[in-house]
C-alpha positions, 0 to 999 in steps of 0.5 A: 588172505585176500578175498576176491569177492570183496574186490569184486564188490568194490568194483561193482560199487565204483561202477554204480557210483560212476553210473550215478554220476553220469546220470546226475550229469545228464540230469543237470544238462537237461535242467540247463537246457530247459532253463535256457529255453525258458530264459529265451522265451522270457527275453523275447516277450514284449514289454507291457505297455504299462511298463513302457509308460512308466519308463517314459514318465520316469525319463521325462522327470529325469530330463526335467520335462515333468510328468 
């Protein structure tokens, strides 16, 4: 004998599982958007003067200009 309540419980569980997957996808998408925004902010920050000076000295050494 087939129990119809067992069948409906499985359908409810499937719906909850699909809803959970959709929620996880939306959460991952939101995290991705925030990470891209943060990355864009970092990329657009100016390079500190001290770091530029270090790079200039390294270039001068590499080209034989000394420091």
